[in-house]
N, C-alpha and C positions, 0 to 999 in steps of 0.2 A: 849794377849797383844803384845807378841813378833811378832806374825804374822802380826798384824796391823802395827807395826813399820817397818817390812820388806816391806810391801806394799808401805809405804810412802817413804822409802829410796831407793828401787829398782824399777825403772820405768818399767822394764820388768815384774816384778811380779804384778805390779798394773794393767797391761793390760790383765792378765789372766781372763777368764770368772768367776772364783770362787772368785776373789778378791772383797773387798768391794767397791773400786772405780769403777771397771768395772760394778758391779751389779747396782750401783747407776745410772750410765749413761745409762745402757741398759734399766732399768725399767722406768726412769722418765726424759728422755732427752727432751729438748725443741723441738728437731727435730721431735720426735714422736708425741708430742702434736700438733705441727703446721700441721703435715701431716694429723692428724685425725680430728682436731677441726677447725683450721684456723690460723689466724695471731696472736692469743693470746689476742685479745681485750676482748673476752669472757673467762670466767673461764674454765680451763682445768682440767679434772679429769683423771689422769693416774694411774691406780691401780698397786701396786707392784705385781710381779709374784711370789715372794718368800720373806719371812720375812728377815729383816736384822739381823745379829748375835747380841746376847746380849753382851754388853760391860760394862765396869765399869762406874759408875756414874761420876767419875772424868774426863773421856774422853768425855762424852756426851757434856760437856760444851766447848770443844775445837773448834777451827775454822773449823775443818774438819766436825764435825757433825752438826754444825749449818747450813750447806748447805742443809740439808735434807728439801724437800718441805713440807709445812704444808698441811695436809689433802690430800696427794697424788697429789698436784698441780704441777706447773711448775716453776722453778727458772729461771729468766732472768738476763742477764748481759749487761752492757753498754747501747747502744741505745735501746736494746730490753726491758729494764726496763721502758722506756718512749715512748710508741708507739704513743703518742699524742692523741688528741680528735678524736673520730670516726666521719667521715663525714655523715654516714648514707646515705640517698637518697636525702638530701637537702644540697645545697651549698649556703652560703651567699656571695653575691657580692655587694659591695657598693662603694660609693665615698664621699669624704668630702674635705673641704678646712680648714686645721688647722691654717692658717695664720702664718706659721712657725712651723716646727715639733720639733725643739730643745727644750728639757725640757718638751715635751708633749708625750714622748714615752709611758709612762704607761697609759695615757689617751687613746691613740690609741689602745693599747692592750686590754683595757677594752671593746672594741667593740666586742671582741670574735673572734673565728676562722673564716676564710674565705679568700676572696680576696678583698683588699681595695685599691682603687686608691686615690692618694693624689695630690692635686693641691696647688701650692704656698708653697712648703716645705721650701724655703729659705735656703737650705742646700748647702754650698760650698763643694769643694773637701775635706776639712778638717772636717767639721761638719758632712758630710754624713757618714764618717767612724765611728765617735763617736756615732751618733744616731743608726747606724746599729748594732754596738757592744752592745749598751744598749738594743735594741729591742730583740736581740738574747738571751742575758743573762736573761732578765726579763721573756721572753717567756718560757725559760726552766723551770722556777719555776712553770709554769702552764702546764708542760708536752707538750709544743708546740715547734715545730721546724719551725721557720718562716724564710722567705727569703725576703730581701729588695732589689728591683731593682730600679735604678734611671735613669733618663735621663741625659742630660748634666748638670754638676754642675753649680749652680748659681754663677755668677761672684761676686767677693768681693765688699762689699760696700766701698764707698769712705772713706779712712782713717782707714780701718779695716784690720787686718791680717787674720781673719778667718770667719767673719760674711758674709753670703750670701745675695745677694740683693733679691728683692721681686719677685721671680720667682722660678722655679724648680718643677718637677713632679717626682713621685715615685709610686711604687706598693709594698704593703706588702701582702704576701700570705703564707698560711699554706700548700699549695699543691705544688708539683714540678712545677718549673717555669723557664722560659728562656727568655732573652731579644732578640728580633728579630732584626737582622741587616737589615735596610731598607735604600735605597738610598735617604736619606733626603738631600735636599739642605743645604749647609753648614750653611747659616744664620738661617735656620729653626731649625737645631739641636742645635746650640750653643745658641739659645734663651732660652733653658731650659724649653720649654713649650710642648714638644712632646715626646711620648714614646709608643712603641707597644711591648707587651709581650704575651707569650703563656703559658697557664697553663694546667695541666692534672689533672682532678678530676676523680679518678678511671681510666677508659679508655677513658673518654671524653675529647678531646682537646678543649680548650676555648681560643680564641684570643681576647685580650683587648687592646684598644687604650686609652691612658690617655692624656688629653689635658688641657691646661690652657690658656684661651683667653686673649687678650689685654683688659684692662679696658678703657672705654670711659672717656676722660678727656684731660686736657692740655698736659699731657705727651704723649698721643697717640691720636691725633685728628682724625686719620683714623683707629680707632681700629677695626671697622667692616670689612673693606677691608683687614687689616693685618691678622685678625683671619681667614677670608675666605681663604687667601693664605696658611696659615699653615695647614688648614684642607684639602687642595687639595691632599696632599700626603696620608692622611687617606682614602680619597675617592678612589684614584687610587689603593692603595696597600691593604687596608682592605675591602672596600665595593665591589669593582670590582675584585680585585686580589685574594681574598680568598673565601672559602666556609665554611659552618659549623656554629657553635655557635660563634658569634662575638658581641662585645659590644664596644661602644665608650662613654667614660664618663669623667667628669671633671667639672671645673668651666669655662663655656664658656663666661661669662661676657656679654651674650646676651640672649634675650628671645628665647624660642623654635620657630623654623621656621623662625626666622629673618635672618639667614645667608643663603646664596645661597647653600652651601653644605648641609644644613639641608633639603632643598627642593629636592635636588638630591637624598639624602638617602631615603626620603619618596617615591620617584618614584620607588625605588628598594625594597620597602616593609618594610623599617626600620620605627620604631616608637619610640617616646619618652616614657620612662618607666611610668611616672605618667599618661600620656594621655591614653596609652593602658590599664593600670591598672584601669582607670576610667571606661572603657568599659567592661573589663573582670572580674574585682574583686570589682566593686562598690567602688573604692578608691576615696577619695576626694582630689583633687589637692591642694597642699599646697605650699606656697612660701618657698624658700630655702636660700635666701640672705636677712638678716636683717629683716625678716618677711614681705618683700614687693615684691621682684622679684624672678623669677624662673631661676636664673643664673646657679645653679648646676644641671646638667642633666645626665641621662643615656639613651643612644640610643641603641635599641636592633635590631639585625637582625631578619629576619623571623624565622630562626631556634631557636634563643634564646627566641622569644616570645612563642614558643610552650612549653618551659620549665618553664615559669613564673608561680609561685604558690603563691607569696605573696610580699608585699612591705610595707616598713615602712619609715617614714620621722620623724626624731627626732633631738633635739638639743643636741649636744655633745661637739661642739667647739663654740667659740664666733663668732658671725656674720653669720656663715654659718651652715645650717642644714646638717645632714647626711642622705643620701638616701641608703637604704639597700634592696636588692632584695633577694628572696628565689627562687632558681632554682632547679628543680627536676632533679637529675643526676642519670642515670642508671649505675648499676655496670657492666653490660655486654658490649658487642661490640656495637658501635653506627654506624648507617647507615644514609646516606643522599641520597635524590633523586635529580638528576641533569638533567638539560636540556642543554647538550653540544651545544655550538654555533660554527659555522664555524669561522675560523680566519679572520681577516680583509684582504680585498683585497688590494694589494700594489698599490693604486691609484697614489701615487706620482711617480711611475715608468712608468705610462701609459699616453699617450697623447689621451685623450678621447673627445676632442673638436669636431672631425669629425666622431666620432663613434656613431652608433645607433644599437640597437639589431636587428639582422637579423631574429631571430625567435620570432615572436610576437603571443601569444595565446590570443584569444578573448573569453570573457565570453558569455556563452549561458545559458538560463534559465534551460534547461534540464541537464546541466552538474553539476556534484558533485563539490561543492565549494572547498573541500579539494584537490581533484584531479586536479582541475584547477590551484590552487595556486602552487601545486607541479610542474606541467608542465610549468607554467610561470617562476618559479624560475630556473628550470633546463635549460629552453631555454635561459634565461638571462645569466647564468653561462657558458653554452656551447658557446654562441655567443662571450662572452668576452674572453674566453680561446682561441678561434680561432683567434680573432683579436690580442691578445697579442702574440700568437705564430708567426704570420706573422711579428711582430715587433721584434722577437728574445727574447721575455720575457716569461718565464714559470711561470704560476700561480700554486703554490703548491696545492696538493690534499686537504690539511687541510682547504683551502679556499672554498671548495665546500660543498654542503649539505643543502642549505637553503630550508625551508619548506618541509623537508623530514622526520623529526622525529615526531611521533605521540604519544609517551609516554616517560616518563623520565626513566633514568637508575638508578638502585640501586647500590650504592657503599659503601663499608665499610669505615668509617671515619679514615683515617690515615694521620698524619701530621709529617713525619720525618723531622728533621732539623739537620744540621751539628753541631758538637761540637764546642764550641768557641775556637778560635785560641789563643795560648799562645803568650806572648810578644815576638816580633821578627819574628813570623811566618807569612805566607801569610794569609790575612784575607778575608773571603768571604764577598763581598759587599752587598749581598742580601740573606737573609735566605730563601726566597721563590724560590730559584733556582730549576730547574728541577732535576729529578733523575740522568740523565747522568752527569750533572754538579756536583752534590753532590758526586757521585762515583769517579769522576776524582779528586775532591778536597780532598777526603778522602785519596787518595794515595800520596798526597804531604807530 
């Protein structure tokens, strides 16, 4: 007993290999278990290499000895005691319109782990903090660590000090998440109807745009045109400006394919979730707004369509149904096949009214079509480069290469972004900046 007290009172003695403390951590440390078994989500069996010394029964009930793991398992502390629900290979991604999130936080958490886009949260700057705190607190009771990211706060209602008006978007996620800085037009961002976030499920980056369209009525007589204007930035930054798994979801307040941007997305291979699920999964298309219209929608990029394994439409909030997708997520590295395109030619710097290509290739029946198109494109680019050089304008090499690539390139999916700036620091205006810009920004 005196030896045990000496180990407790003298730190140096406790570090000796023969001490009880050292023996406990050598034989059953969480580090060894994680190294041999994994993250600890599964049960760990770490056998003792030598038996613990016999002690008096009165000491076995002390706080020191209750730390011994049961059945040779692993004891975890702090966050390690709450690893959260395992994702497995399936990730749930969904959208709903709660018609005001305040006092509906538990209802939202009942949907389960995943990524949930929310339209019409009605959260002002004050109520957003309150709802975020409630969501995090209640989620911890379920062994979940959620993150709530919001767009611009909803403006206050007339005569209220805290209640937000009928707008606002947000994203609730159980996976690591970051809000992307996008060069939104000022009036678009302050409308509280737009948001782009990035999520990491295992090693797979997923980019999600959340949108709340204008409702047709006396308040917004040009709702369709205004919604199309808001979606132009999504098209430019998310559809054309990014690659990989991407989704755009929300309450569009319009039917699928009614908006101009919808048709542009479809020309790029994007599809409405319910419509593509009808073809692939024999899903029956269901209304999502008051049992009549399909106003709540999820649009999938071609890469996201490849991961689609299930879809559900169910009533969880009043007026609007919830759409939930099951995406199969790989635990390993993800790769994408890309067809790199030449950069745009700076036509605004060239006076081409009097210019005609000097090298014209004509098609012959005996010629290979692929070779003809390559020669025609090369002749066009060479002729334009010569004409521009005579005018003192240099066309960058990145503008060349039309009709020259015959197969895609395979690249590992990487989506590094800069860390958010703290208050008072320089803020990066666009999270999609290139590597050189991000390295320069990191040094500030």
